[in-house]
N, C-alpha and C positions, 0 to 999 in steps of 0.2 A: 753283719749281725745275724745270728742264728734265730730261726723261728722258734717261738715259744710253743711248747707242747700244750694243747688245750684239753687233752683227754683226762678224764677223772679216773677211769679204770684201766688197769694194765691189760694189754692185748696179748693173746697167745696165738701163735701160728697153728692153725688146725684145719684139716681138710675134712669137711662133713657134707654129706648130701643134703640138699634143701629143695623142697617144692615151694613155689611162691605164686601168689596171686596179687596183681596190682589193681587197685580200685581208683576210680576218679573221684572228684569231690562229692558226687551224689551217691557213692557207694557201689556203683556199677563196676563189675569186673571188666577190665580192658585188656589184660594180658595175664597169661599164666605160663609157667614153665618150670624147668629144673635148673639147678645151679649147684655151686659148692661154696662153702665158706673158705676164705683165705686166712682170716683171723677172726677171733671171737673175744669179746669182753662182756662184762656185766651190763654195759650200756649200749652195745651194738655189735654189728658184724661188718666185715668186708666181704661182699658177695660177688662171685664170678659167674657170669652168664654168657649165653651166646647172642643175646640181644641186649640193646641198651635200655635201661629203665630210666625214665625221666625223673629228674630231681623234683622233690615235693610230692611224689607219688606215694600213696599209702599202700603198704604191702602187708600181706598176711603170710607168715612164714611157718613151715613145718620143718623143723630141724632135727636130724637124727644125731644124737649124741650117745655114742656107744650103743647100749641096749634101750635107751629111752628116746621117745619122740616128743618134742615139745612144740607148742604152738605159740607164736608171738606176733604181735602187730608192731609195725614201725614205719618210719618215714625215711625216704631216700634223701640224703643230704648232699650227696655228690655222686656223679656218674661220669666215667671217663673210659676211653679205650684202654684195654689191657694188652696182654700178650696173646699171640696166636689167634688173631681175629676174635677175641673175646672182649667182654666189657667188665669193669669193676665198679660196683656201687657200694658206697658207704651208707649203711642203714642204722639209724638211731632208734632204739627200742622205745615205743610209746606206750604199749600195753603189754604187760607181762604179769602173769599170775604168780602167786606166792609159791606154788608147787614148782612151776617152771623155773622161777628164779633160783630156788633151792637146788634143782637139778643142774642148772647152768653153773652155779657157784661150785658145786661138788666136782663137776667136770673140769673147771678151771683149776681148782685146788689139786686134783689128781694129776693134771697135766704138769703143773708147776712142781710137783713132788718128784717128777722123773729126773 
C-alpha cells in the first residue's frame, strides 16, 4: 500500500542559501549556521545543513529568494542524515508575515512557470 501524501502545498526543488538560528524552549539561541534549501513550499522547507538540528527545535530562518531576503520562523518536524555527511531537516513554517508570504508565493509561481 502506498503512503498517503500529507502535504497541503506543492513543493518545488530549489537551492537557496539560508542562515538559521535554533532556539530552545526558553527562546535562548542554542545553534546557528548556514544551509541551503532542497525544496520549498508555502508551508515549509527541506533544509540541508552540516550539523543535525533536533526535531521540535524552533528555528528562525533568513532565506534568500532571488533578490529578496525573507525572515520566517518554523519548527523542525523531522531531521535525518542526508548525502555527503550532511543532514536534512523538514521545517514547518510557524510564523510568516504577509509580505514574506507574498514573496514566497511569487517565487513559487515564477519557478512553476519555467
